[in-house]
N, C-alpha and C positions, 0 to 999 in steps of 0.2 A: 251555338252557331253565331254568325256575325250579322250585325246590322249595317247594311250597306247603302250609301248614297250613290246613285248611278246618274251622271250628268251626260245627256246625249240629245243632239238636236233632230235625231232620226227616230220617230216615234215607234216605228216597226222595230228597230233594234233594241229600243229600251223595253218594248213590251216582251221580246223573246228573251233578252237577257234577264229581265225580271223573273219570267216564268222558269228559265232554267236554273236561276240560283234559287228561286223559291222552293223547287222540287228537290233542291239539296239541303233544304231546311233554313234557309237564310231569309232575313227580313230585308226586302229590298224597297228603297223609297227613290222615286225617280224624278228628275227635273230635266226640262227641256233647254236649260241654259244655265251659265253661271251665277246670274243674279238670283235665279230662283234656288239654285244650290247654296248660295251663301245664306239666304233667307233660311232655308231648312236647317242648315248648321246652327243659326242663331236661335231657332225655335223648337228643335226636334233633339232631345238629348241623346247622347250614347252611342253615335256612329263609331263603327270599327274600322271600316275602309271605304275610301272614295274610289269609284271607277269612274274616270273622266275621259270623255271624248275630247282629246287635246285640240283639235281643230274645229270644235263646235263654233258656229258663228252667231255672234251677237254684237250689236253695235257698241255696247258699253264694257263687255267683258268677255275675253275669249278664254280658251283653256289655260294659257300660260298666266295671263293676270288673275285668273281664278287661284291657280295653284300657288302664285305668289302671295295673293291676299291671304289664304289659308296658313301658309307659313310664316308670314311676317307680320300681319296685322294683329295688334293685341286684343282686338275684339274677338278673335278665334284662337286664342291661346291654348284653350282646352284641346284643340285639334292640331297644334302646331306640329306634332310628331305622328298624326295618323297617316297609315300606309295610303298613299295614291298610286292607283295603278291607271297609267295613261294608255289610251288607244289612238293611233293615228296610221296614216300612210308614210309619215315622215316626222322625225322630231329634230327641231333644231338644237345645236348644242348648249345654248344657254337654258334650255328646258330640262335637261337631264338631271341637275342638281335638286330640282323641285319634286322629283317622282322617284317613288321606290322601285317601281318597275314599269316597263312599257311593253304593251302588245302592238306589234304592227298589223294593221287591217290588211287584208282580211285575217282575222285569227279565228281559231277554233275554239268550241266551247270547253273542249278537254284542257287547252291552254288557259282559259279564264278559270276554270275550276281549280286547276293545279295552283294558281297564284293566289287565288282566294283562300284556298287550303292552307297554303304557305303562310300567308299573313295572319290567318286565324289561330295559328298555333304559336305565335310570337306573344 
């Protein structure tokens, strides 16, 4: 099963997604914003998937900056090709090349499970 980093500023959604994916046998580590997510990437080894709220709000780093940092900063070279599944109610065109897949909010948990399963098989 996968080790998933889930970044979302909505605590209730973080908790619910974590429970749903844990019930599927995945290990989920959550962060409330991208700064914490980058800290976790630097300190916790072997994530397989990043599940990213693209529109999370943080004064220093939003979803776009987080994904760009993971893809381009040599400090995160081990994660350069990690699947990033973005969630949002809209995605600007410049974001799409940073994501492997995106789910429009509101998404169903069967859609979430399908994407996680797809990227676990790669």
